[in-house]
N, C-alpha and C positions, 0 to 999 in steps of 0.2 A: 489525406494522411501521407506522411512522408517517412523516409528511413529513420529519422530521428525519433519520430513518434513510436515506431515499432521497437526501436532499441530501448526506449524508456519503458514501454509496456513489458518487454522481456525482463529488464532489470527489476522492475517493480514486482512482477509476478515471482521472480526468483527470491526476492526479499520476503515476500509474503509466505512462500513455501518454507524458507528457512525459519522464519519466526513461528510458523504454525507447528513446527517440530519441537520448539523450545517452550511453548506456553502450555498450560494445563489443558487437558482434553475438553474441559467444559468452557474454554475460552475460544474466541475467534479473533484472528488478526484484524479483521475488518467486519463491521456490522452496520446495518442500515435500519433506521427507525421507520415507523409507518409514514412519517411526514417526509421521508427522503433524506434525513440527516445522516451523514456518514460518521461513524465512530471508528477511530483508529486505535488499536491496542497500544498501551504505553511502550511495550517492547518493540513494536514496529515503528512507532514514533521515534524511539531512540535510534534505531537504524537509519531512519530517514534524515535525522539531524547530523549524522556523521558527514564529515567533509566531502567524501567521495559520493555521497548521495544527496547533497543539498539541492540539486536540480530536480530530484524526484518528489520532494515534499509538495511544492505547488502543483506539480503534474498529478500527483496522487489525489490531492484535494479536488482537483478539477475533473479528473477522469475516472475515479473509482466506480461511480454509479454506472457509467457506460460499460465498464469492463465486466461488471457482475450483473 
């Protein structure tokens, strides 16, 4: 793991924290099914599709399970 990895982790966790404050209390920005499938809340997906976060979408899909 290198500096770029940790910078992406920090940015992703910041986005998750931001989104978790905006969505209803009964929703989660990220959830995992029993078979290990990752579900990303539409609000978080919207943030990940912004130009400044384009590099985080594939990173999130690849690493969310390991981060949680």
